[in-house]
C-alpha positions in Angstrom: -16.8 16.1 -12.6 -20.1 17.9 -12.0 -21.4 14.6 -10.5 -18.5 14.6 -8.0 -19.1 18.2 -7.0 -22.8 17.6 -6.6 -22.1 14.8 -4.1 -20.1 17.1 -1.7 -21.5 16.9 1.8 -22.9 13.4 1.5 -21.5 10.5 3.5 -18.8 8.4 2.0 -21.1 5.4 1.3 -23.6 7.7 -0.4 -20.9 8.9 -2.8 -19.6 5.6 -3.9 -22.3 4.3 -6.3 -23.1 7.5 -8.2 -19.4 8.3 -8.5 -18.6 4.9 -9.8 -21.5 4.9 -12.2 -20.6 8.3 -13.7 -17.0 7.3 -14.4 -18.0 3.8 -15.6 -19.9 5.4 -18.5 -16.9 7.6 -19.4 -14.4 4.7 -19.2 -16.6 2.6 -21.5 -15.8 5.2 -24.2 -12.1 4.4 -24.0 -12.5 0.6 -23.4 -10.7 -0.5 -26.6 -7.6 1.6 -25.8 -7.6 0.7 -22.1 -7.6 -3.0 -23.0 -5.0 -2.6 -25.8 -2.2 -2.4 -23.2 -0.5 -5.8 -22.7 -1.0 -7.3 -19.3 0.1 -10.4 -17.5 -1.2 -12.2 -14.4 0.9 -14.0 -11.8 0.4 -15.7 -8.5 2.8 -14.4 -5.9 1.6 -16.4 -2.9 -0.4 -19.3 -1.5 -4.1 -18.1 -1.8 -6.4 -16.7 -4.4 -5.8 -13.2 -2.9 -2.1 -13.5 -3.7 -2.4 -12.6 -7.4 -1.1 -9.6 -9.3 -1.6 -8.0 -12.7 1.2 -6.3 -14.6 0.6 -3.7 -17.4 3.2 -2.8 -19.9 3.8 0.3 -22.2 2.8 0.1 -25.8 4.4 -2.5 -28.0 5.5 0.4 -30.3 8.0 1.3 -27.6 11.3 -0.4 -26.6 13.8 -0.2 -23.8 13.0 -0.2 -20.0 10.6 1.6 -17.7 10.3 2.2 -14.0 7.8 0.1 -12.1 4.8 1.6 -10.3 2.9 -0.5 -7.8 -0.7 0.8 -7.3 -2.3 -0.3 -4.0 -6.1 0.2 -3.9 -8.2 0.9 -0.9 -11.4 -0.5 0.6 -10.7 -0.2 4.4 -9.3 -3.8 4.4 -12.9 -4.9 4.1 -13.3 -4.9 0.3 -11.3 -4.5 -2.9 -10.1 -6.5 -5.8 -7.9 -5.9 -8.8 -10.5 -7.6 -11.0 -14.1 -6.5 -10.7 -17.3 -7.7 -12.3 -19.1 -5.8 -15.1 -20.1 -2.9 -15.2 -17.1 -2.2 -12.9 -14.6 -4.2 -14.8 -12.6 -1.3 -16.3 -11.7 0.0 -12.8 -8.1 -0.6 -12.0 -7.5 -1.6 -15.6 -7.8 2.1 -16.3 -5.0 2.8 -13.9 -2.7 0.2 -15.4 -3.3 1.6 -18.9 -3.1 5.3 -17.9 0.4 4.9 -16.4 1.6 2.3 -18.9 0.7 4.8 -21.7 3.0 7.3 -20.0 6.0 5.0 -19.7 5.6 2.9 -16.6 5.3 -0.8 -16.0 2.3 -1.0 -13.6 1.6 -3.7 -11.0 -1.7 -4.0 -9.2 -1.8 -6.8 -6.5 -4.6 -8.2 -4.5 -4.1 -8.7 -0.7 -5.9 -10.5 2.1 -8.9 -8.8 3.7 -10.9 -8.7 6.9 -12.0 -10.7 8.8 -9.3 -13.3 8.1 -6.3 -11.0 8.8 -4.3 -9.4 11.7 -1.8 -6.6 11.5 0.2 -6.4 9.3 -1.0 -9.2 7.0 -2.2 -7.1 4.0 1.0 -5.0 4.2 3.1 -8.2 4.2 1.2 -9.2 1.1 2.1 -6.0 -0.7 5.7 -6.5 0.4 5.6 -10.0 -0.9 4.2 -8.8 -4.3 7.0 -6.3 -4.6 9.5 -9.0 -3.6 8.1 -11.5 -6.1 8.3 -9.1 -9.0 11.8 -8.0 -8.1 12.9 -11.7 -7.9 11.3 -12.7 -11.2 12.5 -10.2 -13.6 13.1 -12.7 -16.4 9.5 -14.0 -16.1 8.0 -10.5 -15.9 10.0 -9.3 -18.9 9.5 -12.3 -21.1 7.9 -11.5 -24.5 7.5 -7.7 -23.9 9.1 -4.9 -25.7 9.5 -2.6 -22.7 11.2 -4.3 -19.8 10.5 -3.5 -16.2 13.5 -1.7 -14.6 13.4 -3.1 -11.2 16.1 -0.9 -9.9 13.5 1.9 -9.6 10.2 1.0 -8.0 7.5 3.5 -7.0 4.6 2.9 -4.7 1.2 4.6 -5.1 -1.5 3.9 -2.6 -5.0 5.3 -2.3 -7.1 5.5 0.8 -6.3 2.4 3.0 -3.9 1.5 0.2 -2.0 4.6 1.1 -2.1 3.5 4.8 -0.6 0.2 3.7 2.2 1.9 1.6 3.0 4.2 4.5 3.1 1.2 6.9 5.3 -0.7 4.5 8.0 1.9 4.3 7.8 2.9 8.0 7.8 -0.6 9.7 11.5 -1.3 10.2 11.3 -5.0 9.9 9.1 -5.4 6.8 11.3 -4.2 3.9 14.7 -5.9 3.5 17.5 -3.7 2.4 17.5 -5.1 -1.1 13.9 -4.0 -1.6 14.1 -0.8 0.3 17.0 0.5 -1.8 14.9 0.0 -4.9 12.1 2.3 -3.7 12.6 5.5 -5.7 9.5 7.4 -4.4 6.2 7.0 -2.5 2.8 8.6 -3.4 0.3 8.7 -0.6 -3.2 9.5 -1.7 -5.8 10.3 1.0 -4.8 7.7 3.5 -5.7 7.2 7.1 -2.4 7.7 9.1 -3.6 8.9 12.5 -6.5 6.5 13.2 -6.7 6.9 16.9 -7.7 10.6 16.5 -10.5 9.7 14.1 -12.9 7.1 15.6 -15.1 7.4 12.5 -12.3 5.8 10.5 -11.9 2.8 12.8 -15.0 0.5 13.0 -14.6 -2.4 15.4 -13.3 -5.0 12.9 -10.5 -2.6 11.8 -9.7 -1.8 15.5 -9.4 -5.6 16.1 -7.0 -5.8 13.1 -4.7 -3.3 14.8 -5.1 -4.8 18.3 -5.4 -3.0 21.6 -5.6 0.8 21.9 -1.9 0.8 22.8 -1.0 -1.4 19.8 -3.1 0.9 17.5 -1.1 3.9 18.7 2.2 2.1 17.9 1.1 0.5 14.6 -0.7 3.3 12.8 1.6 5.2 10.4 1.9 8.3 12.7 2.9 6.0 15.6 5.4 4.2 13.4 7.0 7.5 12.5 7.8 8.1 16.2 10.1 5.0 16.3 11.6 4.9 12.8 15.4 4.1 13.0 17.7 6.9 12.0 19.2 4.8 9.2 15.8 4.4 7.5 15.0 8.1 7.9 18.3 9.0 6.4 17.6 6.9 3.3 13.9 7.5 3.1 12.4 7.8 -0.4 10.9 11.1 -1.6 7.2 11.4 -0.8 4.3 13.0 -2.7 1.2 13.5 -0.5 -2.0 14.1 -2.4 -5.6 14.8 -1.3 -8.9 15.5 -3.0 -10.3 19.0 -3.0 -13.6 17.6 -1.6 -12.1 14.7 0.3 -13.8 12.9 3.2 -13.5 15.3 6.1 -12.0 12.9 8.7 -9.2 12.1 6.3 -7.9 15.6 5.9 -6.4 16.1 9.4 -4.7 12.8 9.1 -3.2 13.8 5.7 -2.0 17.1 7.1 -0.4 15.5 10.1 1.6 13.0 8.2 2.9 15.7 5.9 4.0 17.8 9.0 5.7 14.9 10.7 7.4 13.6 7.6 8.7 17.1 6.8 10.2 17.3 10.3 11.9 13.9 10.0 13.1 13.1 6.5 15.5 15.0 4.2 14.5 13.5 0.9 11.6 15.8 0.5 7.8 15.9 0.9 5.8 17.4 -2.0 2.0 18.1 -1.8 -0.8 18.0 -4.4 -4.5 18.8 -4.2 -6.6 16.9 -6.7 -8.9 19.7 -7.9 -12.5 18.8 -8.2 -12.1 15.3 -6.6 -13.7 13.6 -3.7 -12.3 10.7 -1.8 -13.9 8.2 -4.2 -13.3 9.7 -7.6 -9.5 9.8 -8.3 -8.9 6.1 -9.2 -12.1 6.2 -11.3 -11.0 9.2 -13.3 -7.8 8.0 -15.0 -8.4 7.3 -18.7 -11.9 8.7 -18.5 -11.2 12.0 -20.1 -12.3 13.9 -17.0 -10.4 14.8 -13.9 -7.2 13.2 -15.1 -5.0 16.2 -14.3 -3.9 14.8 -10.9 -2.6 11.7 -12.7 -0.6 13.8 -15.1 0.9 15.7 -12.1 1.8 12.4 -10.5 3.4 11.2 -13.7 5.5 14.4 -13.9 6.6 13.9 -10.2 7.5 10.2 -10.8 9.5 11.1 -13.9 11.4 13.8 -12.0 12.4 11.2 -9.4 13.4 8.5 -12.0 17.0 8.0 -13.0 
C-alpha cells in the first residue's frame, strides 16, 4: 500500500502501471489458492464480448450461496475479464476472494467503444444477469455450492459502477423478474454526474451518450430525476464506496449520488471509504494480502443484506 500512497497526486494514467505491477507481484504469491476455486465460462450472447466467468465457493462446502456480479471499469474503452500475463490474476482474484467468503461470483465482458451506443454495455450486463438467472441448472451442474438466484448483488467499479447505477435506474432495462432478485447494489468510485466533470468525458464517451441534452438525461444523476415511484419504492439497498486517495474528479460525483439517493429511496444508502486506496488499487488488492479490508467490509454488508 506504500506504492499507492506514493502515487497520490499523479494523473490517473500515471498511476495505472505502477499500481498494477505492485499488486501483480503480491497476487503471484497467492496464485495457487486463487486458481483453486472452481470456475466455469459461458457465452451469454452473440459476440466474443458476450462471455462470462462464474466462480464457486470451495468444494469442501455445500448448500447454496448468493450471487455477486462484479462489473469492471475501463471507461467503456478497455477492459476484459481475462487478461494476458503478467496481468492474468486480475479479476480472478476478485472471483476467488468473494467465493472464499461464500458467494458465487460472476464476471462478464461487455461491448466497448467505438462500436457501441448508449446503453449497449449496460444492456450486456443486464443480459448476463438474465442469462445466469435463466440457466440455473446449467450454472449449478457439478458444483457443491449452488447459486441462489433469488438473491443477486451487483458490484461495479469505476465505469462499471456507472453501468450498475444505470442498470437499476433506467426504468425499461430490468424486467420485474430480474429487478425483484436484486438484493443490494455496491457502487465503487463511479462517474454519475458526467456533465459536471468534463475531464471524465472525452469525445468518444460523449458520443456514446449522445447530445448534451441526452447526456443530462442518461447519466445516472439525470436518470435519478425521472425514476418512477414504483421503482424508488422497491429500490435495493445501496453501498457507496470511494478510495481515500481517489481520482479528484470522481469525488464530487460520488458525493452527489449519495445525497440524491438518500433523498429519494427508503431502502438505505450506506457509505464506505477504502482506506489507503486510490482509484486504481481496490480491484487489484483483493487476495493480495494488502489493502483487503474494504473487501471484508463489503462482504459484511452483503451478508447483512442476504436472506
